[in-house]
C-alpha positions as CSV (number, residue, x, y, z in Angstrom):
1,M,59.9,42.3,154.8
2,T,59.8,38.5,154.1
3,M,60.3,37.0,150.7
4,P,57.4,35.5,148.8
5,A,56.9,31.9,150.0
6,E,56.8,30.7,146.4
7,L,60.2,32.2,145.5
8,T,62.8,29.7,144.1
9,L,66.4,30.1,143.2
10,S,67.7,27.8,140.5
11,A,71.1,27.4,138.9
12,Y,71.7,28.7,135.4
13,T,71.2,25.9,132.8
14,G,71.3,27.5,129.4
15,D,69.3,29.4,126.9
16,G,66.0,29.1,128.7
17,D,67.4,30.8,131.7
18,L,69.0,33.5,129.5
19,R,65.6,34.4,128.3
20,A,64.5,34.8,131.9
21,I,67.6,37.0,132.6
22,E,66.7,39.1,129.5
23,A,63.2,39.7,130.9
24,V,64.7,41.0,134.1
25,R,67.2,43.2,132.3
26,S,64.5,44.7,130.1
27,A,62.4,45.6,133.1
28,V,65.4,47.1,135.0
29,R,66.4,49.3,132.0
30,T,62.9,50.9,131.9
31,I,63.9,52.8,135.0
32,K,67.7,52.8,134.6
33,P,68.7,52.7,130.9
34,D,72.4,52.9,131.6
35,A,72.4,50.0,134.1
36,W,75.4,47.6,133.9
37,L,73.8,44.1,133.7
38,P,76.5,41.4,133.2
39,G,75.6,37.8,133.1
40,P,76.2,34.4,131.5
41,D,76.1,35.8,127.9
42,T,78.7,38.4,128.7
43,D,81.2,36.0,130.5
44,P,80.2,32.4,130.1
45,A,83.2,31.0,132.0
46,P,82.2,28.0,134.1
47,E,83.7,29.4,137.3
48,R,81.4,32.4,137.1
49,L,78.2,30.4,136.1
50,R,78.3,28.6,139.4
51,Y,77.4,31.9,141.2
52,C,74.5,32.6,138.9
53,R,71.0,32.0,140.2
54,I,67.7,32.7,138.6
55,A,64.9,33.9,141.0
56,R,61.4,33.0,140.1
57,V,58.0,33.4,141.7
58,G,56.1,30.5,140.2
59,E,57.1,30.6,136.5
60,T,57.8,34.3,136.5
61,P,61.5,35.5,136.5
62,V,61.9,38.2,139.1
63,G,65.7,38.5,139.5
64,Y,69.1,37.0,139.0
65,T,72.6,37.0,140.6
66,W,76.0,37.4,139.1
67,M,79.5,37.8,140.5
68,D,82.7,39.3,139.2
69,W,86.2,39.3,140.9
70,W,89.7,40.5,140.5
71,T,93.0,41.2,142.4
72,E,93.9,44.8,143.1
73,W,97.3,46.4,143.0
74,N,97.8,45.9,146.8
75,G,96.9,42.2,146.6
76,T,93.3,42.6,147.8
77,R,91.1,39.9,146.3
78,L,87.7,41.4,145.7
79,L,84.5,39.5,145.0
80,L,81.9,41.9,143.5
81,V,78.4,40.7,144.3
82,L,75.8,41.7,141.7
83,G,72.0,41.1,141.8
84,Y,69.1,42.5,139.8
85,V,65.4,42.5,140.7
86,H,62.5,43.2,138.4
87,P,61.2,46.6,139.5
88,R,57.7,45.2,140.0
89,W,59.0,42.8,142.6
90,R,61.2,45.1,144.7
91,R,60.7,45.8,148.4
92,R,59.6,42.2,149.0
93,G,62.9,40.9,150.4
94,I,64.1,39.3,147.2
95,G,67.2,41.5,146.8
96,G,68.3,40.7,150.4
97,G,67.7,37.0,149.8
98,L,69.8,37.1,146.6
99,L,72.6,38.9,148.4
100,A,72.6,36.5,151.4
101,W,72.8,33.5,149.0
102,Q,75.8,35.0,147.2
103,I,77.7,35.6,150.4
104,R,77.1,32.0,151.6
105,A,78.0,30.5,148.3
106,A,81.3,32.5,148.0
107,R,82.3,31.6,151.6
108,Q,81.6,27.9,151.0
109,D,83.5,27.8,147.7
110,P,85.3,31.0,146.8
111,P,87.0,31.4,143.4
112,V,90.7,31.0,143.3
113,L,92.4,34.3,142.9
114,H,96.1,35.2,142.8
115,G,97.5,37.6,145.3
116,D,98.4,37.6,149.0
117,G,95.9,40.1,150.4
118,P,92.5,39.4,152.0
119,Y,89.4,38.4,150.3
120,V,86.6,41.0,150.6
121,F,83.1,41.5,149.2
122,G,82.4,44.5,147.1
123,G,79.0,46.1,146.2
124,N,78.0,49.0,144.0
125,A,75.1,51.5,144.5
126,D,74.9,54.6,142.4
127,T,73.5,57.8,144.1
128,D,70.2,57.3,142.2
129,Q,69.9,53.8,143.8
130,P,69.2,54.5,147.5
131,D,67.4,51.2,147.9
132,V,70.5,49.3,146.8
133,R,72.6,51.4,149.2
134,D,70.3,50.6,152.1
135,L,70.4,46.9,151.2
136,L,74.2,46.9,151.2
137,E,74.4,48.8,154.5
138,R,72.0,46.5,156.2
139,A,74.2,43.6,155.1
140,G,77.3,45.1,156.7
141,F,78.8,46.8,153.7
142,R,80.5,50.2,154.2
143,L,81.5,53.0,151.8
144,V,85.2,52.9,150.9
145,F,85.4,55.4,148.0
146,T,83.3,57.1,145.4
147,V,83.7,57.0,141.6
148,V,82.7,60.3,140.0
149,E,81.7,60.5,136.4
150,L,82.2,63.8,134.6
151,E,81.3,65.0,131.1
152,C,82.7,67.7,128.9
153,D,80.4,69.3,126.4
154,L,82.8,70.0,123.5
155,A,80.6,72.6,121.9
156,E,80.2,74.5,125.1
157,T,83.9,74.2,126.1
158,A,85.4,74.8,122.7
159,P,88.7,73.3,123.6
160,A,92.0,74.3,122.0
161,P,95.3,72.4,122.0
162,V,97.7,73.4,124.7
163,P,101.5,73.2,124.2
164,L,103.5,70.7,126.2
165,P,105.9,71.9,128.9
166,D,109.4,72.7,127.7
167,G,111.5,69.6,126.7
168,L,108.5,67.3,126.1
169,V,107.4,66.3,122.6
170,E,104.9,64.0,120.9
171,R,105.8,61.4,118.2
172,N,104.3,58.6,116.2
173,L,103.5,55.4,118.0
174,G,104.9,52.0,117.2
175,E,105.0,48.6,119.0
176,A,108.0,49.7,121.1
177,E,106.2,52.8,122.2
178,H,103.1,50.8,123.3
179,R,105.2,48.8,125.7
180,L,106.6,52.0,127.2
181,I,103.1,53.5,127.4
182,H,101.7,50.4,129.2
183,A,104.6,50.6,131.7
184,A,104.0,54.3,132.3
185,I,100.3,53.7,133.1
186,E,101.0,50.9,135.5
187,E,103.7,52.9,137.2
188,S,101.4,55.9,137.6
189,F,98.6,53.8,139.2
190,A,100.8,51.3,141.1
191,T,100.3,52.8,144.5
192,G,97.5,54.7,146.1
193,A,95.0,54.2,143.3
194,H,91.7,53.1,144.7
195,A,90.8,49.6,143.4
196,H,93.3,49.7,140.5
197,V,93.6,46.4,138.8
198,P,97.0,45.9,137.1
199,R,97.1,44.8,133.5
200,T,99.7,42.8,131.8
201,F,101.1,44.1,128.5
202,E,99.1,41.4,126.7
203,E,95.9,42.6,128.3
204,Y,96.8,46.2,127.4
205,R,97.4,45.3,123.8
206,R,94.1,43.4,123.7
207,D,92.3,46.4,125.1
208,V,93.9,48.6,122.4
209,A,93.0,46.2,119.6
210,E,89.3,45.9,120.8
211,R,88.5,49.4,122.0
212,Q,91.2,52.1,121.5
213,S,92.8,51.2,118.1
214,D,92.4,54.8,116.8
215,T,95.5,56.3,118.4
216,A,94.9,59.6,116.6
217,L,92.9,60.6,119.7
218,W,95.7,59.8,122.1
219,C,98.1,62.3,123.6
220,V,101.5,61.0,124.7
221,A,104.3,63.3,126.0
222,W,107.9,62.0,125.6
223,D,111.1,63.1,127.3
224,G,113.6,61.5,125.1
225,E,112.9,57.8,125.3
226,Q,110.8,58.1,128.5
227,V,107.0,58.5,128.6
228,A,106.2,61.5,130.7
229,G,102.4,61.3,130.5
230,V,99.6,59.9,128.4
231,V,95.9,60.5,127.8
232,I,94.0,57.8,126.0
233,N,90.8,58.7,124.3
234,E,88.4,56.4,122.5
235,M,85.4,56.7,120.3
236,G,82.2,55.9,122.1
237,D,78.5,55.7,121.0
238,S,76.2,58.5,120.0
239,G,78.8,61.1,119.6
240,T,80.3,60.5,123.0
241,G,84.0,59.9,123.6
242,V,85.5,58.1,126.6
243,T,88.8,58.7,128.4
244,P,89.8,55.5,130.2
245,W,93.3,56.6,131.1
246,V,95.0,59.8,132.2
247,A,98.5,59.0,133.6
248,V,101.4,61.3,134.4
249,R,104.5,59.8,135.9
250,A,105.6,61.2,139.2
251,P,108.7,63.1,138.0
252,Y,106.6,65.1,135.6
253,R,103.7,66.2,137.8
254,R,102.9,69.8,138.8
255,R,104.3,71.2,135.6
256,G,101.1,71.7,133.7
257,L,101.5,68.4,131.7
258,A,98.2,66.9,132.7
259,T,96.3,70.1,131.7
260,A,98.1,70.2,128.3
261,L,97.4,66.5,127.6
262,V,93.8,66.6,128.6
263,R,93.0,69.9,126.8
264,T,94.8,68.7,123.7
265,G,92.9,65.4,123.8
266,L,89.6,67.2,124.1
267,A,90.5,69.4,121.0
268,R,91.3,66.2,119.0
269,C,88.0,64.6,120.1
270,A,86.1,67.7,119.0
271,A,87.9,67.7,115.6
272,A,86.9,64.1,115.2
273,G,83.3,65.1,115.4
274,L,82.6,64.0,119.0
275,E,80.0,66.1,120.9
276,R,81.1,65.2,124.4
277,V,83.7,63.2,126.4
278,R,83.2,61.3,129.6
279,I,85.8,60.5,132.2
280,S,85.7,58.8,135.6
281,T,87.9,59.5,138.7
282,V,87.8,59.0,142.4
283,L,86.4,61.6,144.8
284,E,88.9,60.7,147.5
285,N,91.9,60.9,145.2
286,A,94.8,62.6,146.9
287,N,95.5,64.7,143.8
288,Q,92.0,66.2,143.9
289,T,91.3,65.1,140.4
290,V,87.6,66.0,140.5
291,G,88.5,69.7,140.9
292,F,91.2,69.4,138.2
293,Y,88.7,68.0,135.6
294,E,86.1,70.6,136.5
295,R,88.7,73.4,135.9
296,T,89.5,71.7,132.6
297,G,85.9,72.0,131.4
298,Y,84.1,68.9,132.8
299,R,81.0,68.9,135.0
300,E,80.0,66.2,137.3
301,V,77.1,64.0,136.1
302,L,77.0,61.0,138.4
303,R,78.5,59.5,141.6
304,R,79.0,55.7,142.0
305,P,79.8,54.9,145.6
306,R,81.7,51.7,146.2
307,Y,81.0,49.5,149.2
308,R,82.9,46.6,150.9
309,R,82.5,44.2,153.7
310,P,84.8,41.6,155.3
311,F,84.8,38.1,153.8
312,T,84.3,36.4,157.1
313,E,81.8,37.2,159.9
314,D,84.4,38.5,162.3
315,G,86.5,40.4,159.8
316,D,89.6,38.2,160.0
317,R,91.4,37.2,156.9
318,P,90.1,34.0,155.5
319,G,92.1,31.0,154.7
320,E,93.1,30.1,151.1
321,P,90.2,28.7,149.1
322,S,90.4,25.0,148.4
């Protein structure tokens, strides 16, 4: 289907365009209330603004583009292309036009990312977004892994604390402990984790200060001065908790430690008044984490497939950006 002849794409210029973006967001949320809709107001860095375009038909805003990027643990430099179209204007070729513009713009002037791996494009399409999936597949994107979101109803599960394996203990957390916890998380996800993005200690501390400062919901198992495993829980909105990190170091796996940490963490969340807890994992995880969480009391609520395509037309590794 061809795009409307009167469609225009214009660069983001300020508050007037932000109002246009908000109009598109409001419309998108009428059919997908939990949609992630980043834009110039969530990250106004100049290097990101140059990949933002506002789509209009006449004076009417009908969509916008955004791009995020990062370097993964294995050096892969991923450019996540994001685009949102007003529901009333879908199936008119606008989404495909926005995606094609993003790919051309990134190839002509890619962001500078550290790392020694290839540049690749990434795209997201939840299982309740078949139109987005079809758009990505037509553009050459292929499924690489699937994020699974699970939820534990704390009233239904009635979790109780579980003792740690013999020889492991919990203790109060200080600054020195935070550095060891950060190192344990990075070690646990350093290889084999799909799309893991390493964090520096400074980034970890910033996350803790902004999102996870209530360490009363954390569960950290210690073997002397060594972190054996950690579960980080945080307070969410509307009675929902979130578990962003479950990490057990390799020497301590297959001893029941993950079960003890997760179950004890759920009990603490329930005692704090939370009604449910959400967690995300990867379907293709070699440790079969989806099944583990289901046995621990979670149920699957959503799948978020992740797609990728080569940066260049022929799939070869591109040269360094200028």
